[in-house]
N, C-alpha and C positions, 0 to 999 in steps of 0.2 A: 551327596547328595546333593545337588541345585537346579536350579532353574535354567537350565541352559540354553531356550530358547531365548529369554529374555537379555540374560546375562553378553549374549555375545552384543548387542545391541546399547548395552550398559543404559537401560531405561531404568527410573525408578520404581524399584516393588512395591507391587500392590501387597495391602495385606493380609495374614491368614492364606487362608483356603480360595480367597478370592484370584491371588495370582497363578493357579491354577489357567483361570480361565485364558487372563492374558500369556499367560506361555503358550497355550495355543496359538493365539493371532499372532506371536512373533515369533511361530516357527515358520512363516512367510517368508519367501526368499527376498533379499534388498538385493537390484541388480551388483555385481560387480562388487558386492559387500560379503554376504551369508545366502547359502543354498537353502532351498525348501526341505525341511525337515521330515514333510510326510510323501516328499514324490516316490517313494516306495516302499513295500512293505518290511524292507530291513529296518530303513532309515525309520519308518514311523512306529515301526516296535521297539527300537532303540531307545528314540525319544518316549516313551509313553511309558516304557518301565521307569526311566529316570523321574518324570514327570510325576507318578502315581505314586515310587517311592517316595520324594519326597511331600506328596501332598499327606501321605499314610507319618509319613514321620511328624509333621508338624500337628497331625491330631490323636497320633498314639496308638496308629493302628495298625495293623497288619499290611503287608503291599498286595496288592491284586492281581491274579492271573494276566500278564496284559499279549497274550497272544495271539494276533490279529492273521484276520483272513485276507486271501489276495485281493479280494474288493475294498474291503476297509482302508486304504489307504486315501480312495478316492472320496468313499464317503465321511473321510473324517475333514478332508480339506474343503468340502461342501460345508462339512458342519462347522468348520470356520468360518465360511463366506456368511454363513447364520451371524454368527456370535458375532462380526465387523459391522453385516449391518444394522444389528441390532446396537452396537455401541453410539455408530453414527446417525444411530434417527432417537436413541434418548434425550428427552430434552433438557434444555439447559437449565444450571440451579439458578441462574439469573434470567433476563425478558429480555436479555442483549447479549449481542458478537463482541465479546472482546477484538476481535480480530476486525472489527469494523464499525468501530467506533457504538453510534447507538441504536444504529439501527437492528429492527426486534428478527430474531430469528423465525421461520416460519415454523408451522406445524410441525411435528415430524411424520414422515412419513409412517405408514405400516409394512414391517419387516414384509419383503417377500423378494420372488428370485431364488432359484436352486433349488425348487423343489417347497413341499409343505416339511416342518419339521416334525418330527416323529416325537410322540410321544416318550415317557420315559419311568422304571417304577425306583420308588427309594425306599428305605426300611426304615422306622420310626424306630428309636428306643434311647429307654435314659442310659445317660451315663452314671459314674459312680458319685455325684453329687445329687442325682434324681432331676439333673436335666434331660428334658427332650431333644435329642439330636435326629439331623436328618445324615442317615447313613446313604451312600450308595451301594447298589449290588449292580451282580452279572460279572462278566470279564472281558477284556478289552476294549473292543469300541462301547460294547454295550455299558462297564462301567463309567467308562471317559463320559459319557453324555449325561450318567446318572449323575457322578458327580459335577462336573458342571453348572448344568439345571439349577443342581442343590446350591452352590455355591453361589449362583447370582441372584437366586431366590433371598437365600441369607442378606446379600450385599442392598439388594435393593429395601428390604428390612430393615437393616443396618442406617440407612443413609451414606453409604460406600461408593455406590453401583455408578453415581453420575461421577463420580473421580475420575472412575476409570476410562480413558483415550485412546484415540490414536491418532499418531502426528499429523498435524494439516500438511506439513511437506509431502508434496504426491510423490518421489522419489524414493519417502521414507515409506509413513504406513507403519511406524513399528507403534505398539501397546504400549501406553507409558500410566504411572497413576499420578495425579496432580494434586500436590500437597500445596498449592497456595491458597493463600489465606480465604480467599472469595472465588475459591474456584473458576478462575477464569486461564489459566494455560493452553496452551494449544499447541504446542511444540514440546518432543521429546526431549527436544535438549534447544533451547534460544541461541547459544551461541551457533551451532551446529546448522539443526536446520531454519530456525525462528533468523536467520544472518543471512540464509541461500537465499530462502523466498523473498526476503526484500532486498539483495542484491539483483535477483531475478527481474522483481516486478519495477525496482530502477532502470534497470537496464532496458526494458520495457518499453518507460511511460517514455524513457531519451529516447530511443529508434522514433518511437508514434510521435514525439516532439520534432524531431531531426526531419521526418518524414514531409511532417503538414508546412513547416517552414519551409523547406524545396519548393513542396507545391505553390504557395503561395507566393516565392520569388519566382519561379517560374509565371504562375500568373498578372504578377505586376511587369515584368520583363515584357510577356506577349500585348501585353493591353500598351505598355510606354511603343513596342515595335509599330504597334496600329495605331495611336498620336503622331508618330513621325510619317506614314505614308500619308495621315489626312491631309498633314500641314505641305507635303509636297505635290498636291494632286493637283491639274491645271482649275483651272475660275472659269476661263473662257465657253 
């Protein structure tokens, strides 16, 4: 078993159970590259079975029942949207945006849209060493929501949540785990997405500069013609 959604985008994996949150986000389709794994009941159930099995393996637990209802894929896509918004509104580790020099980031907006996020149920139980664990309960969609929010809470308490990010290339949007020393990464792969975005920005700047130079040239030519007509006009 493995995190199939994340592996298809070749992203840096989040540690332990946090990878389940990353895996949910990476079920999203990327145009002309990979399909949406939550598009229908069959594909969503197949994905959940693999993801829950990998989560259970990491934690040394049994795999849950991953049966989904016909309406669950839509609910899971909404849940994915909620986690994407949560990640993109998480305060940065520093006060500056690494992609924009020293410009401070605005305060994050509350997580909204897609309807209210419903509460989940978890079970508290000690492990063999006497350490209390947060254990997800339920089946299918209920189990997944319970596991996702449990892992989010644990990651936020451990300080690893802020390193789970979404690639800033709008044509990508995959979720990656930032391993940079100062948590400044914004691309899942700087050679692929970073270069692509910078190239598009460079081309856009060149188009704007060319348009401005062309406009200025036309204005200068019009002004020169106006002066020429003025010199040739009769004076009597």
